[in-house]
C-alpha positions as CSV (number, residue, x, y, z in Angstrom):
1,M,203.9,-1.5,134.5
2,S,202.2,-0.2,131.4
3,E,198.4,-0.1,131.1
4,E,198.5,-2.4,128.1
5,L,200.6,-5.0,130.1
6,K,198.0,-4.8,133.0
7,K,195.2,-5.4,130.4
8,I,197.0,-8.3,129.0
9,I,197.7,-9.9,132.4
10,R,193.9,-9.3,133.4
11,Q,192.9,-11.2,130.3
12,N,195.2,-13.9,131.0
13,E,193.8,-14.4,134.6
14,I,190.3,-14.5,133.3
15,I,191.2,-17.2,130.5
16,I,192.9,-19.3,133.3
17,S,189.9,-18.9,135.7
18,L,187.3,-19.8,132.9
19,L,189.4,-22.9,132.0
20,G,189.5,-24.0,135.5
21,R,186.0,-23.6,135.9
22,M,185.4,-25.7,133.1
23,A,187.5,-28.5,134.5
24,F,186.1,-28.4,138.0
25,N,182.7,-27.7,139.6
26,K,182.4,-26.6,143.1
27,E,181.6,-30.0,144.6
28,E,184.9,-31.6,142.9
29,V,186.9,-28.5,144.3
30,R,185.3,-29.2,147.8
31,K,186.1,-32.9,147.5
32,I,189.9,-32.2,146.8
33,V,190.1,-29.6,149.6
34,T,188.5,-31.8,152.2
35,F,189.8,-35.2,151.4
36,K,190.9,-37.1,154.5
37,K,191.0,-33.8,156.5
38,R,190.1,-34.0,160.2
39,N,188.5,-30.5,160.1
40,P,187.3,-30.0,156.6
41,A,185.2,-26.8,157.2
42,K,188.6,-25.2,158.3
43,Y,190.3,-26.2,155.0
44,V,187.2,-24.7,153.0
45,E,187.8,-21.6,155.0
46,G,191.5,-21.6,154.0
47,Y,190.8,-22.3,150.3
48,N,188.3,-19.5,150.3
49,A,191.0,-17.2,151.9
50,C,193.1,-17.8,148.6
51,D,191.9,-14.5,147.4
52,E,195.2,-12.9,146.4
53,N,195.1,-10.9,149.8
54,H,195.9,-13.5,152.5
55,T,199.6,-14.7,152.8
56,V,200.4,-18.3,153.2
57,S,200.9,-17.8,157.0
58,E,197.5,-16.1,157.2
59,I,195.9,-19.2,155.3
60,A,197.9,-21.5,157.5
61,R,196.5,-19.8,160.7
62,I,192.8,-19.9,159.2
63,V,193.2,-23.7,158.5
64,G,195.1,-24.3,161.9
65,V,198.3,-25.8,160.5
66,S,201.9,-24.9,160.2
67,Q,203.1,-22.6,157.5
68,P,205.3,-25.1,156.0
69,N,202.4,-27.7,156.1
70,M,200.2,-25.0,154.4
71,S,202.9,-24.4,151.7
72,N,202.8,-28.1,150.8
73,I,199.0,-28.0,150.6
74,L,199.1,-24.9,148.3
75,T,201.6,-26.6,146.2
76,E,199.5,-29.7,145.9
77,W,196.3,-27.6,145.2
78,E,198.4,-25.6,142.6
79,Y,199.4,-28.9,140.9
80,V,195.8,-30.1,140.8
81,G,194.9,-26.7,139.2
82,I,192.6,-25.5,141.8
83,V,194.7,-22.6,143.0
84,R,197.4,-20.5,141.3
85,E,200.2,-18.5,142.8
86,M,200.2,-14.9,142.1
87,E,203.1,-12.6,141.7
88,K,202.7,-9.9,144.2
89,R,205.0,-7.7,146.4
90,G,205.1,-9.0,150.0
91,G,205.2,-12.7,149.7
92,K,203.3,-15.6,148.1
93,F,199.9,-15.2,147.4
94,Y,197.3,-17.7,146.0
95,K,194.0,-17.2,144.0
96,N,191.2,-19.9,144.1
97,L,189.0,-20.7,141.2
98,F,185.8,-19.8,143.0
99,L,184.5,-19.7,146.5
100,I,183.2,-23.2,147.8
């Protein structure tokens, strides 16, 4: 990948992050992540693990749910706009808006 393309991708990531932060504050994100959860602290921990470095399976272990269940949760979070899927070798990775 060329340096110019890397620069454009990084700029796009920054723009997406800034737009997300304009749409949501930390408390709103926390409410979405923990809504009707039996162990809300684990879901916050899982959300914070969406840092582009943890696989879906790793996040599922953190939260204490199955990998398919975590995939569904991440799809929902992505639909709402509080995480985004990152293209990366080695599996699916997600990036949160900010730590909560």
